[in-house]
C-alpha positions as CSV (number, residue, x, y, z in Angstrom):
1,M,0.0,0.0,0.0
2,K,1.3,3.4,-0.9
3,K,1.8,5.5,2.3
4,L,1.6,8.9,0.8
5,L,0.8,10.4,4.2
6,L,3.7,9.8,6.6
7,F,4.1,10.1,10.3
8,A,7.7,11.4,9.8
9,F,7.3,15.1,9.0
10,A,9.9,16.6,6.6
11,I,10.7,20.3,7.1
12,F,12.1,22.0,4.1
13,C,14.1,25.1,4.9
14,I,14.9,27.7,2.3
15,N,17.9,29.8,3.1
16,S,18.1,33.0,1.2
17,S,20.4,36.0,1.2
18,F,19.4,39.5,0.3
19,A,21.0,42.8,-0.1
20,Q,20.7,45.5,2.6
21,V,17.3,47.3,2.3
22,E,16.2,50.8,3.0
23,M,13.5,51.6,5.6
24,K,10.2,52.5,3.9
25,W,9.2,55.6,5.8
26,T,5.5,56.6,5.4
27,L,5.2,60.4,4.6
28,S,2.6,61.2,7.2
29,K,1.0,59.9,10.4
30,Q,-2.4,60.0,8.7
31,L,-1.3,57.9,5.8
32,A,0.5,55.5,8.1
33,F,-2.6,54.8,10.1
34,S,-4.8,54.6,7.0
35,K,-2.5,51.9,5.6
36,A,-2.3,50.2,9.0
37,Q,-6.1,49.9,9.3
38,A,-6.4,48.6,5.8
39,N,-3.7,46.0,6.4
40,N,-4.2,45.1,10.1
41,S,-0.7,46.3,11.0
42,L,1.0,48.2,13.7
43,V,2.6,51.6,13.2
44,M,6.0,52.7,14.5
45,V,6.8,56.4,14.9
46,Y,10.5,57.3,15.3
47,Y,11.1,60.7,16.9
48,Y,14.5,62.2,16.5
49,N,16.3,65.6,16.6
50,S,18.1,66.6,13.4
51,G,20.1,69.0,15.5
52,N,21.8,66.1,17.3
53,A,23.5,64.6,14.3
54,K,25.8,62.4,16.4
55,L,22.9,60.6,18.1
56,T,20.9,60.3,14.9
57,E,23.9,58.6,13.2
58,M,24.4,56.3,16.2
59,V,20.8,55.2,16.0
60,A,21.1,54.6,12.3
61,K,24.3,52.6,12.8
62,N,23.1,50.5,15.8
63,I,19.5,49.8,14.7
64,F,18.7,50.5,11.0
65,Y,22.0,49.9,9.2
66,P,24.4,48.0,11.4
67,T,26.5,47.3,8.3
68,E,27.5,49.8,5.5
69,K,24.8,50.8,3.2
70,G,25.0,49.1,-0.2
71,S,26.6,46.0,1.3
72,W,25.1,42.6,0.9
73,S,24.8,42.1,4.6
74,P,21.2,41.8,5.7
75,N,19.6,44.4,8.1
76,Y,17.0,42.3,9.6
77,F,15.1,44.9,11.6
78,V,14.4,47.1,8.6
79,K,13.5,44.1,6.5
80,Y,11.0,42.9,9.1
81,M,9.5,46.4,9.5
82,N,9.0,46.8,5.8
83,E,7.2,43.5,5.6
84,W,4.9,43.8,8.5
85,L,4.6,47.3,9.9
86,F,4.3,50.9,8.7
87,A,6.8,53.4,9.9
88,M,7.2,57.1,9.9
89,K,9.8,59.5,11.5
90,K,9.3,62.9,12.9
91,D,11.9,65.6,13.6
92,L,10.9,66.8,17.1
93,D,13.0,69.4,18.9
94,L,12.3,69.2,22.6
95,K,12.7,72.9,23.1
96,S,10.9,74.5,20.1
97,N,8.2,71.8,20.2
98,R,7.9,71.6,23.9
99,K,4.1,71.3,24.0
100,E,4.0,68.4,21.6
101,A,6.8,66.7,23.4
102,E,5.0,67.0,26.7
103,L,1.8,65.7,25.1
104,L,3.7,62.7,23.8
105,N,5.6,62.4,27.1
106,I,8.9,62.4,25.3
107,D,11.9,63.9,27.2
108,K,14.9,62.3,25.5
109,Y,16.1,60.7,22.3
110,P,15.8,58.4,20.6
111,A,12.1,57.8,21.0
112,F,10.2,55.0,19.4
113,I,6.4,54.6,19.9
114,W,4.4,51.7,18.5
115,Y,0.6,52.1,17.9
116,Y,-2.3,49.8,17.1
117,P,-4.2,50.7,13.9
118,N,-6.9,52.5,15.9
119,G,-4.2,54.9,17.3
120,E,-3.9,53.4,20.8
121,E,-0.4,53.1,22.0
122,A,1.1,49.6,22.1
123,H,4.6,50.1,23.4
124,R,7.3,52.8,23.7
125,I,11.1,53.1,24.1
126,I,12.3,56.5,25.3
127,G,16.1,57.0,25.3
128,G,18.5,54.1,25.8
129,D,21.0,52.4,23.5
130,K,19.2,49.5,21.7
131,S,20.8,47.2,19.2
132,E,19.3,45.9,16.0
133,G,18.8,42.5,17.6
134,E,17.0,43.9,20.6
135,M,14.7,46.0,18.4
136,L,14.0,43.1,16.1
137,A,13.1,40.8,19.0
138,L,10.8,43.5,20.4
139,V,9.0,44.3,17.2
140,K,8.5,40.6,16.4
141,R,7.0,40.1,19.9
142,L,4.6,43.1,19.5
143,N,3.5,42.0,16.0
144,D,3.0,38.3,17.1
145,E,0.9,39.4,20.1
146,F,-1.1,41.7,18.0
147,Q,-1.7,39.3,15.2
148,E,-2.6,36.4,17.6
149,A,-5.1,38.7,19.3
150,T,-6.9,39.5,16.1
151,L,-7.0,36.1,14.5
152,L,-10.7,35.7,15.3
153,T,-11.5,38.3,12.6
154,K,-10.2,36.0,9.9
155,N,-9.1,38.5,7.4
156,T,-6.6,38.4,4.6
157,A,-3.9,40.2,6.6
158,N,-4.0,37.5,9.4
159,Y,-3.9,34.8,6.8
160,L,-0.8,36.2,5.1
161,Y,0.8,36.7,8.5
162,L,0.2,33.0,9.5
163,A,1.3,31.8,6.0
164,E,4.6,33.7,6.4
165,R,5.2,32.1,9.8
166,F,4.0,28.6,8.9
167,E,7.3,26.8,8.1
168,E,9.2,28.7,10.8
169,D,6.5,27.6,13.4
170,L,6.7,24.0,12.3
171,K,10.5,24.0,12.5
172,T,10.3,25.5,16.0
173,I,7.9,22.8,17.1
174,S,10.0,20.0,15.6
175,N,13.0,21.0,17.7
176,S,11.1,19.7,20.8
177,C,8.5,17.4,19.4
178,D,8.8,15.3,16.2
179,H,5.5,13.6,15.9
180,I,2.3,14.7,14.1
181,A,0.3,15.4,17.3
182,C,2.5,18.5,17.8
183,H,2.4,19.7,14.3
184,Y,-1.3,19.5,13.6
185,P,-2.4,22.6,15.7
186,I,-0.2,24.8,13.5
187,I,-1.5,23.2,10.3
188,H,-5.1,23.6,11.5
189,R,-4.6,27.2,12.6
190,L,-3.5,28.2,9.1
191,F,-6.1,26.1,7.3
192,K,-8.9,27.8,9.3
193,A,-7.5,31.3,8.5
194,V,-7.5,30.8,4.7
195,P,-10.1,33.3,3.4
196,K,-13.1,31.9,1.4
197,G,-12.3,31.6,-2.2
198,V,-8.5,31.7,-1.7
199,A,-6.4,28.7,-2.8
200,L,-4.4,27.0,-0.1
201,P,-0.8,28.2,0.1
202,Y,1.6,25.7,-1.4
203,Q,3.5,25.0,1.8
204,L,0.2,24.2,3.6
205,E,-1.0,21.9,0.8
206,K,2.3,20.2,0.8
207,S,2.1,19.6,4.5
208,L,-1.4,18.2,4.3
209,M,-0.2,15.7,1.7
210,R,2.4,14.4,4.1
211,N,0.7,14.3,7.4
212,A,-2.0,12.5,9.4
213,L,-5.1,14.6,9.9
214,D,-7.8,14.9,12.5
215,L,-10.6,12.5,11.8
216,D,-13.1,15.3,12.7
217,G,-11.1,18.1,11.1
218,P,-12.0,20.0,7.9
219,E,-8.5,19.2,6.4
220,L,-9.4,15.5,5.9
221,I,-12.6,16.4,4.0
222,W,-10.6,18.8,1.9
223,L,-8.0,16.2,1.1
224,L,-10.6,13.6,0.1
225,N,-12.6,16.0,-2.1
226,H,-10.1,18.3,-3.7
227,Q,-7.0,16.2,-4.4
228,E,-7.6,14.6,-7.8
229,D,-4.1,13.2,-7.9
230,L,-4.8,10.9,-5.0
231,D,-6.1,7.4,-5.9
232,E,-8.6,5.4,-3.8
233,E,-5.8,3.6,-1.9
234,D,-4.2,6.9,-0.9
235,K,-7.6,8.3,0.4
236,V,-8.2,5.2,2.4
237,Y,-4.8,5.5,4.0
238,A,-5.4,9.2,4.7
239,I,-8.4,8.2,6.8
240,Y,-6.4,5.4,8.5
241,E,-3.6,7.9,9.3
242,A,-6.2,10.2,10.9
243,I,-7.3,7.3,13.1
244,L,-3.6,6.7,14.1
245,F,-3.3,10.5,14.8
246,E,-6.3,10.4,17.2
247,I,-4.8,7.4,19.0
248,I,-1.4,9.1,19.4
249,E,-3.1,12.4,20.5
250,K,-5.1,10.6,23.1
251,N,-2.4,8.3,24.5
252,G,0.9,9.9,23.6
253,A,3.6,8.8,21.2
254,G,5.0,6.3,23.7
255,L,1.9,4.2,24.0
256,S,2.2,0.4,24.4
257,E,1.4,-2.0,21.6
258,E,-1.4,-3.5,23.7
259,T,-3.0,-0.1,24.1
260,F,-2.5,0.7,20.5
261,L,-4.2,-2.5,19.3
262,K,-7.1,-2.0,21.8
263,E,-7.7,1.5,20.6
264,L,-7.5,0.5,16.9
265,E,-10.0,-2.3,17.5
266,A,-12.5,0.2,18.9
267,F,-12.4,2.3,15.7
268,K,-14.0,-0.6,13.8
269,Q,-17.3,0.4,15.5
270,D,-16.7,4.2,15.4
271,Q,-19.8,5.8,14.0
272,R,-17.8,8.7,12.5
273,L,-16.6,6.3,9.8
274,N,-20.1,6.4,8.3
275,K,-19.4,9.9,6.9
276,F,-16.7,8.3,4.8
277,S,-19.1,5.8,3.4
278,S,-17.2,5.3,0.1
279,Y,-14.1,4.3,2.0
280,K,-15.5,2.7,5.2
281,T,-15.2,-0.9,4.1
282,A,-11.6,-0.4,2.9
283,V,-10.6,1.5,6.1
284,I,-12.0,-1.3,8.3
285,A,-10.1,-3.9,6.2
286,T,-6.9,-1.9,6.7
287,I,-7.5,-1.9,10.5
288,E,-8.1,-5.7,10.5
289,E,-4.9,-6.1,8.4
290,E,-3.0,-4.3,11.1
291,L,-4.7,-6.3,13.9
292,A,-3.9,-9.6,12.3
293,P,-1.3,-11.7,14.2
């Protein structure tokens, strides 16, 4: 029997290099928030003082461009900001713009303030000497928390965010847990977020073709109904793998052979198999084949 769907999960990592990129500054705060609302993104505002060239250059060197401009060394913070957030910068002299500075509660440089799309403040850094790595870790955490909190809205921005994180999340999980019961929640989360009428992203479809699925999950129905290149034997094994997944999820990956066979026997009478009427007989035959001494 062809075992197209495997317990062993393969992670394909694509390593790419890219030239240093320039920060995409939005011209106005109004435009930044307009774009943020349309794209479900955070906004970062960088306040600086052009009169303090030494400090401005230090911030650029430490955070935005830790290597020389034009080099092929990546500047990760700027790259991440350009992909996920909108940014603007404002020249703010604390003396000549004292009222505005007091309103913003800014008393030193550099000042970075992150906002939600509705204008509510999310986080701030006033003063200090941050590195690119520290800023990248911070902005990733802020973005992750914001996107996770808004997943229930199921919009295109959330879907694109999850699709971007998909392989990275699977790789992270695999470092501590290498069986399918740990991978499925991430697969399921992205599957649920795909907007109606949008084709599944390639990396998700590839994962569904190689992994056991939840017997009650929508992914298995999708696989049986939309994968024309799967023959009947493959589809039967897909259902069988979903049964194995449920047994592992319930009992853990280290279950005994006795427990496994007992759980497998019980599935012969599971009423949920009725919804797979075209394949039920073959699935039960596969179970009996496994139970045979």
